[in-house]
ZAVEX-174999 format. One record per atom (N, C-alpha, C): z, x, y. Coordinates in steps of 0.02 Angstrom, whole numbers, padded with zeros to 5 digits, always signed. Each point is the difference from the previous one (the first is absolute). Layout:
# ZAVEX-174999
ZXY
...
This chain:
# ZAVEX-174999
+04800-01512-01156
-00052+00038+00035
-00030+00050-00049
-00064+00006-00002
-00037+00043-00047
-00019+00064+00035
+00023+00057-00028
-00013+00065+00031
-00045+00042-00044
-00041+00041+00033
-00041+00049-00036
+00014+00069+00029
+00000+00050-00043
+00016+00069+00020
-00060+00045-00013
-00016+00043+00047
-00053+00050-00009
+00026+00066+00025
+00003+00050-00045
+00024+00067+00017
-00028+00047-00053
-00027+00057+00020
-00029+00044-00049
+00051+00037-00043
+00064-00005+00017
+00053+00032-00038
+00035-00053-00045
-00007+00005-00066
+00032-00049-00045
+00075-00004+00010
+00033+00056+00015
+00072+00000+00009
+00020-00043+00061
-00041+00002+00052
+00014-00041+00059
-00008-00074-00016
-00051-00017-00038
-00010-00070-00020
+00060-00025-00039
+00022+00041-00048
+00057-00020-00041
+00063-00008+00042
+00011+00047+00047
+00060-00001+00042
+00001-00063+00043
-00056-00015+00034
-00002-00059+00044
+00006-00064-00041
-00033-00002-00059
+00004-00059-00042
+00072-00013-00022
+00036+00053-00017
+00070-00007-00020
+00043-00024+00058
-00013+00025+00060
+00038-00022+00059
-00011-00075+00012
-00061-00021-00007
-00016-00071+00010
+00037-00043-00051
-00001+00021-00063
+00034-00038-00053
+00075-00003+00013
+00029+00054+00027
+00072+00003+00010
+00023-00036+00063
-00038+00008+00055
+00024-00023+00065
-00038-00060+00028
-00057-00016-00029
-00040-00055+00028
-00021-00047-00057
+00046-00038-00027
-00015-00042-00059
-00051-00055+00014
-00011-00017+00063
-00049-00052+00016
-00072+00026+00001
-00007+00066-00010
-00066+00031+00001
-00021+00020-00070
-00061-00017-00019
-00027+00018-00066
-00057+00049+00009
+00004+00056-00035
-00054+00050+00002
-00055-00023-00047
-00058-00017+00026
-00054-00026-00041
-00051+00054-00020
+00009+00060+00026
-00045+00055-00018
+00017+00063+00036
-00007+00057-00034
+00010+00065+00032
-00055+00047-00023
-00028+00037+00048
-00060+00040-00014
+00005+00069+00032
-00022+00051-00039
-00004+00067+00028
-00070+00013+00028
-00050-00038-00023
-00068+00007+00023
-00013-00051+00056
-00012+00023+00061
-00009-00048+00055
-00060-00047-00009
-00052+00023-00034
-00058-00043-00011
+00017-00056-00049
+00038+00016-00052
+00023-00052-00046
+00047-00048+00036
+00042+00028+00043
+00046-00042+00038
-00037-00048+00046
-00053+00024+00032
-00038-00042+00046
-00034-00057-00039
-00026+00014-00058
-00031-00052-00041
+00053-00052-00021
+00060+00024-00016
+00054-00046-00021
+00023-00044+00058
-00001+00028+00061
+00019-00040+00059
-00047-00059+00007
-00065+00013-00006
-00049-00053+00009
+00005-00053-00055
+00022+00021-00060
+00004-00046-00056
+00066-00039-00001
+00055+00036+00011
+00066-00031-00008
+00030-00029+00064
-00025+00023+00058
+00022-00026+00065
+00076+00000+00007
+00030+00060+00005
+00073+00004+00007
+00023-00026+00069
+00065-00012+00005
+00029-00020+00065
+00015+00060+00044
+00017+00056-00033
+00017+00060+00038
-00024+00061-00039
-00024+00049+00036
-00025+00062-00030
+00041+00059+00026
+00032+00038-00045
+00035+00062+00018
-00048+00056-00016
-00022+00036+00051
-00058+00043-00006
+00015+00070+00026
-00013+00050-00044
+00004+00069+00021
-00059+00015+00046
+00008+00048+00044
-00055+00018+00045
-00039+00060-00025
+00034+00054-00016
-00033+00062-00019
-00015-00001-00075
-00063-00018-00017
-00020-00002-00070
-00069+00032-00007
-00012+00035-00056
-00066+00031-00009
-00054-00052-00012
-00058+00012+00028
-00057-00045-00011
-00004-00056+00051
+00056-00030+00017
+00000-00055+00048
+00071-00007+00028
+00008+00010+00065
+00066-00007+00030
+00018-00074+00006
+00065-00013+00009
+00021-00069+00009
-00031-00032+00061
-00008+00039+00053
-00030-00026+00061
-00073-00019-00012
-00036+00042-00037
-00070-00015-00015
-00005-00061-00046
+00047-00006-00046
+00000-00057-00045
+00005-00066+00039
+00047-00001+00047
+00010-00061+00040
-00063-00016+00040
-00030+00052+00029
-00060-00011+00040
-00058-00029-00041
-00002+00018-00064
-00056-00023-00043
+00008-00072-00025
+00059-00026+00004
+00012-00068-00025
-00036-00050+00044
-00035-00048-00029
-00036-00050+00040
+00046-00045+00041
+00060-00012-00026
+00049-00041+00037
+00069+00020-00023
+00047-00002+00047
+00070+00016-00016
+00041-00063+00011
+00011-00037-00055
+00039-00061+00004
+00068+00009-00035
+00026+00061+00005
+00065+00018-00027
+00033+00050+00047
+00064+00014-00010
+00035+00047+00042
-00006+00071-00030
-00005+00049+00044
-00008+00070-00021
+00061+00040+00023
+00031+00034-00048
+00055+00047+00016
-00023+00069-00023
-00010+00046+00047
-00019+00068-00018
+00061+00040-00019
-00007+00037-00054
+00054+00043-00025
-00028+00071-00004
+00028+00047+00038
-00029+00067+00003
+00052+00052+00019
-00014+00062-00016
+00043+00055+00020
-00021+00030+00067
-00053-00027+00030
-00028+00030+00061
+00003-00050+00058
+00047+00012+00046
+00009-00048+00054
-00055+00004+00053
-00044+00049-00003
-00054+00003+00049
-00050-00056-00008
+00004-00036-00056
-00045-00056-00011
+00026-00066+00030
+00058+00001+00028
+00032-00062+00022
-00044-00038+00050
-00026+00034+00050
-00039-00033+00052
-00063-00032-00029
-00034+00036-00045
-00060-00028-00031
+00018-00061-00042
+00057+00004-00034
+00021-00057-00041
+00013-00061+00043
+00033+00011+00057
+00015-00055+00045
-00065-00031+00026
-00049+00042+00016
-00063-00025+00026
-00037-00043-00052
+00015+00013-00063
-00031-00040-00053
+00042-00061-00016
+00047-00015+00044
+00043-00060-00005
+00045+00002-00062
+00025+00058-00017
+00047+00004-00055
+00065-00036+00020
+00030-00033-00048
+00064-00034+00012
+00055+00051+00012
-00001+00053-00040
+00054+00050+00006
-00026+00067-00025
+00042+00051+00011
-00018+00070-00016
+00064+00033-00025
+00001+00018-00064
+00060+00029-00031
-00014+00073-00019
+00045+00043+00019
-00007+00070-00018
+00033+00014-00068
-00031+00044-00039
+00030+00023-00062
+00052+00053+00015
+00051+00006-00041
+00018-00043-00057
+00023-00069+00024
-00022-00052-00034
+00014-00069+00020
+00074-00016-00013
+00032-00027+00051
+00069-00022-00008
+00002-00074-00017
+00047-00022-00041
+00004-00071-00017
+00005-00046+00061
+00040+00021+00050
+00010-00043+00059
-00065-00009+00039
-00038+00055+00008
-00064-00006+00036
-00049-00044-00038
+00000+00007-00065
-00046-00040-00041
+00019-00075+00004
+00065-00014-00003
+00024-00069+00005
-00021-00031+00066
+00010+00038+00055
-00017-00026+00067
-00075-00013+00005
-00040+00047-00025
-00073-00007+00005
-00024-00060-00040
+00026-00009-00060
-00022-00057-00041
+00026-00066+00027
+00059+00001+00031
+00026-00061+00032
-00045-00021+00058
-00024+00050+00039
-00046-00015+00055
-00065-00029-00027
-00024+00028-00056
-00061-00026-00029
+00009-00072-00023
+00057-00015-00031
+00014-00067-00024
+00002-00050+00058
+00030+00020+00056
+00005-00044+00058
-00069-00013+00030
-00040+00052+00004
-00068-00009+00028
-00042-00046-00044
+00007+00009-00065
-00037-00044-00046
+00022-00072+00007
+00066-00010+00008
+00026-00067+00009
-00027-00031+00064
-00001+00040+00054
-00026-00026+00063
-00074-00017-00006
-00038+00043-00034
-00071-00013-00009
-00012-00064-00039
+00040-00009-00053
-00008-00059-00041
+00019-00063+00038
+00051+00005+00042
+00020-00057+00041
-00057-00018+00048
-00029+00051+00032
-00056-00013+00045
-00060-00029-00036
-00012+00024-00061
-00056-00026-00038
+00012-00073-00020
+00063-00015-00019
+00016-00069-00017
-00009-00046+00060
+00021+00025+00059
-00008-00040+00061
-00074-00009+00016
-00039+00053-00011
-00072-00004+00014
-00033-00051-00045
+00018+00001-00065
-00028-00047-00047
+00020-00071+00017
+00065-00009+00016
+00025-00067+00018
-00036-00026+00062
-00007+00043+00050
-00035-00021+00062
-00072-00019-00015
-00033+00039-00044
-00068-00016-00019
-00006-00067-00034
+00048-00015-00045
-00001-00063-00035
+00012-00059+00047
+00046+00010+00048
+00014-00052+00048
-00060-00013+00045
-00033+00055+00022
-00059-00008+00042
-00057-00034-00039
-00006+00021-00065
-00052-00031-00041
+00012-00074-00008
+00063-00019-00012
+00018-00070-00007
-00015-00038+00064
+00018+00031+00057
-00011-00032+00065
-00074-00009+00013
-00040+00052-00016
-00072-00005+00012
-00032-00054-00044
+00023-00002-00064
-00027-00052-00043
+00017-00069+00026
+00061-00006+00026
+00023-00065+00024
-00040-00021+00062
-00018+00049+00042
-00033-00018+00063
-00076-00003-00008
-00027+00036-00049
-00073+00004-00005
-00029-00051-00049
+00038-00018-00052
-00026-00049-00047
-00004-00069+00033
-00044-00041-00027
-00006-00068+00025
+00056-00042-00029
+00042-00030+00043
+00054-00044-00023
-00011-00069+00028
+00015-00049-00040
-00010-00069+00020
+00067-00031+00022
-00006-00048+00044
+00057-00040+00021
-00016-00073-00011
+00048-00037-00027
-00011-00071-00015
+00031-00042+00056
-00041-00041+00031
+00023-00041+00056
+00000-00073-00020
+00058-00035+00007
+00004-00071-00020
-00034-00045+00051
-00038-00047-00024
-00031-00051+00043
+00016-00069-00028
-00021-00051+00034
+00013-00068-00023
-00037-00014-00066
-00053+00038-00013
-00040-00012-00060
+00017+00047-00058
+00039+00052+00014
+00016+00048-00053
+00015+00069+00028
-00038+00050-00022
+00009+00069+00023
-00066+00031+00019
+00001+00041+00052
-00058+00039+00019
+00018+00074-00011
-00043+00036-00035
+00012+00071-00013
-00044+00042+00046
+00033+00043+00039
-00036+00043+00047
+00014+00074-00016
-00050+00041+00011
+00011+00072-00001
+00040+00018+00063
+00052+00040-00007
+00040+00018+00058
-00042+00037+00052
-00051+00036-00024
-00042+00037+00046
-00043-00045+00043
-00003-00066-00016
-00039-00047+00039
+00040-00030+00057
+00066+00003-00005
+00043-00033+00050
+00005+00043+00062
-00021-00027+00057
+00002+00037+00064
+00068-00005+00032
+00027-00062+00003
+00065-00009+00033
+00028-00068-00021
+00065-00009+00014
+00034-00063-00015
+00037-00022+00063
-00007-00063+00017
+00030-00026+00061
+00050-00056-00018
+00060+00005+00027
+00051-00052-00011
-00019-00064+00036
+00015-00056-00033
-00014-00065+00030
+00056-00047-00024
+00059+00008+00032
+00058-00039-00021
+00021+00020-00070
+00008-00050-00043
+00018+00013-00070
-00061+00017-00043
-00057+00004+00031
-00062+00018-00034
-00024+00067+00027
-00052+00026-00029
-00033+00059+00029
-00075-00004-00012
-00036+00036+00040
-00073-00003-00001
-00027+00068-00021
-00038+00003-00054
-00030+00061-00025
-00071+00007+00029
-00011+00055+00034
-00067+00014+00026
-00032+00051-00048
-00056-00021-00029
-00031+00038-00054
-00072+00016+00019
-00024+00056-00024
-00069+00020+00013
-00049-00052-00028
-00049-00016+00039
-00058-00040-00023
+00018-00069-00027
+00054-00030+00026
+00015-00069-00019
+00045-00031+00053
+00006-00065-00001
+00042-00035+00049
+00074+00015-00012
+00041-00003+00053
+00072+00011-00009
+00030-00049-00050
+00052+00023-00034
+00034-00042-00051
+00070-00016+00024
+00019-00064-00001
+00068-00021+00017
+00041-00004-00065
+00054+00037-00001
+00040+00006-00060
+00070-00029+00013
+00025-00038-00049
+00063-00036+00010
+00061+00043-00017
+00001+00060+00026
+00058+00044-00003
+00006+00035+00067
+00063+00018+00019
+00007+00034+00065
-00018+00074-00006
-00010+00033+00056
-00025+00068+00002
+00049+00050-00032
+00064-00015+00004
+00050+00045-00029
-00006+00006-00075
-00028-00050-00033
-00009+00001-00072
-00046+00057-00022
-00047+00021+00044
-00050+00050-00018
+00015+00070+00028
+00047+00004+00046
+00011+00064+00035
+00015+00057-00048
+00051-00008-00042
+00021+00055-00044
-00050+00014-00055
-00030-00051-00029
-00045+00011-00056
-00065+00034+00021
-00019-00006+00063
-00063+00031+00024
+00010+00069+00030
+00062+00020+00012
+00013+00062+00037
-00030+00061-00035
+00002+00002-00067
-00025+00058-00037
-00076+00004-00002
-00034-00050+00027
-00073-00001-00002
-00029+00007+00071
+00035+00039+00041
-00023+00015+00068
-00003-00061+00046
+00045-00047-00012
+00011-00055+00047
+00064+00015+00038
+00004-00026+00061
+00061+00010+00040
+00011-00060+00045
+00063-00021+00003
+00018-00054+00046
+00012+00032+00068
-00044-00013+00047
+00003+00033+00066
+00030-00045+00053
+00011-00062-00017
+00027-00050+00047
+00031-00055-00043
+00044-00038+00029
+00032-00054-00040
-00051-00049-00026
-00058-00002+00033
-00052-00049-00020
-00059+00031-00036
+00000+00067-00010
-00061+00032-00024
+00013+00055-00052
-00038-00002-00053
-00006+00056-00048
-00073+00021+00002
-00012+00065+00003
-00069+00024+00003
-00014+00049-00058
-00062+00003-00020
-00024+00050-00047
-00020+00061+00042
+00036+00055-00009
-00010+00059+00042
-00071+00028-00006
-00033-00012-00056
-00068+00025-00009
-00051-00035+00044
+00020-00058+00028
-00046-00038+00043
+00012+00011+00075
+00047+00044+00017
+00013+00015+00070
-00055+00045+00027
-00032-00020+00054
-00054+00040+00029
+00023+00038+00062
+00052-00026+00036
+00026+00037+00058
+00069-00025+00018
+00038+00045+00030
+00066-00016+00026
-00002+00006+00076
+00022-00052+00034
-00002+00000+00074
+00073-00001+00025
+00016+00049+00042
+00069+00004+00027
+00012-00050+00057
-00053-00018+00036
+00007-00045+00057
+00019-00070-00022
+00023-00039+00050
+00014-00072-00011
+00052-00010-00055
+00049+00043-00001
+00055-00006-00049
-00013+00032-00066
-00061+00021-00014
-00017+00033-00063
-00027-00049-00051
-00061+00012-00024
-00030-00043-00051
-00052+00039-00039
-00021-00027-00056
-00054+00030-00039
-00059-00047-00002
-00058+00030-00006
-00061-00039-00010
-00020+00008-00074
-00012-00058-00031
-00018+00001-00071
-00075+00000-00009
-00021+00014-00061
-00072+00005-00015
-00036-00066+00010
+00036-00055-00006
-00032-00065+00010
-00002-00019+00074
+00021+00047+00044
-00001-00012+00072
+00063-00031+00028
+00046-00018-00043
+00062-00032+00024
+00047+00050+00032
+00044-00026+00042
+00051+00040+00033
+00068-00020-00030
+00041+00050-00016
+00067-00013-00027
+00050+00039+00042
+00048-00035+00031
+00051+00033+00040
+00050+00037-00046
+00027+00055+00027
+00048+00041-00038
+00068-00003+00033
+00051-00015-00040
+00069+00000+00026
+00020+00071+00021
+00041+00005+00052
+00020+00066+00025
+00033+00042-00054
+00040-00031-00043
+00036+00039-00051
-00044+00017-00060
-00063-00020+00002
-00046+00015-00056
-00054+00051+00019
-00004+00017+00064
-00056+00042+00023
+00001+00069-00031
+00059+00032+00000
+00004+00069-00027
-00016+00002-00074
+00027-00048-00038
-00014-00002-00072
-00073-00014-00013
-00029-00044+00039
-00071-00016-00008
-00043+00062+00009
+00011+00037+00053
-00040+00060+00014
+00009+00051-00055
+00061+00008-00025
+00012+00048-00054
-00039-00020-00063
+00002-00064-00016
-00035-00022-00060
-00076+00003+00007
-00025-00014+00060
-00072+00006+00011
-00023+00072-00006
+00041+00046+00024
-00017+00071-00004
+00001+00027-00070
+00035-00035-00046
+00005+00022-00069
-00056-00028-00045
-00040-00045+00026
-00053-00030-00041
-00055+00051-00014
């Protein structure tokens, strides 16, 4: 963890730096400043993990320094001889507030809290990035045009998945209903396509039917429950598929 110190008293900077070196070996002091303006410039340039900051300083108080920063993406520990500043420090979202003279135990506790908060933030950031990558991958998978190869007696027919409205089981064969062309009879059973199409917004809603969810125009609860497709066809929904179907339709 990278720490920066700002205090107008050089002796205080030296004392705190020595305590950190002695009691907090996982913390590295990357800068110490008696001039708060120089310290503020160093914060923006070096981006420390934690700032140990005096409050009562000539020219610019620690509280004013924090207020002037465009963003606070590090932890702040105020170090001061005046406890009347505690409430203001808390309102500025300080991690901790240590009174002078600084004790090793208080400093250890404060820096340990800072380390834990940084770890939690990094974990959340990693999860956020991972979630973003997964969503990006999912969107690419669902939005890009993907082809499916269908075997026929003459060879193969390549279709864009976005063209397929629904698939109907017909014994050991299945029938592909496609936009703007006649149905295609394929010499494979419907189960062959169920898993491979699931990631492209297709769903098996009945033992005899797989539908493209993007082509559903309405869901009817009456008469056992069925959907109306864009091509005007009706597809019955199995009782154990109704809840999942509605959830997936609501997520489109």
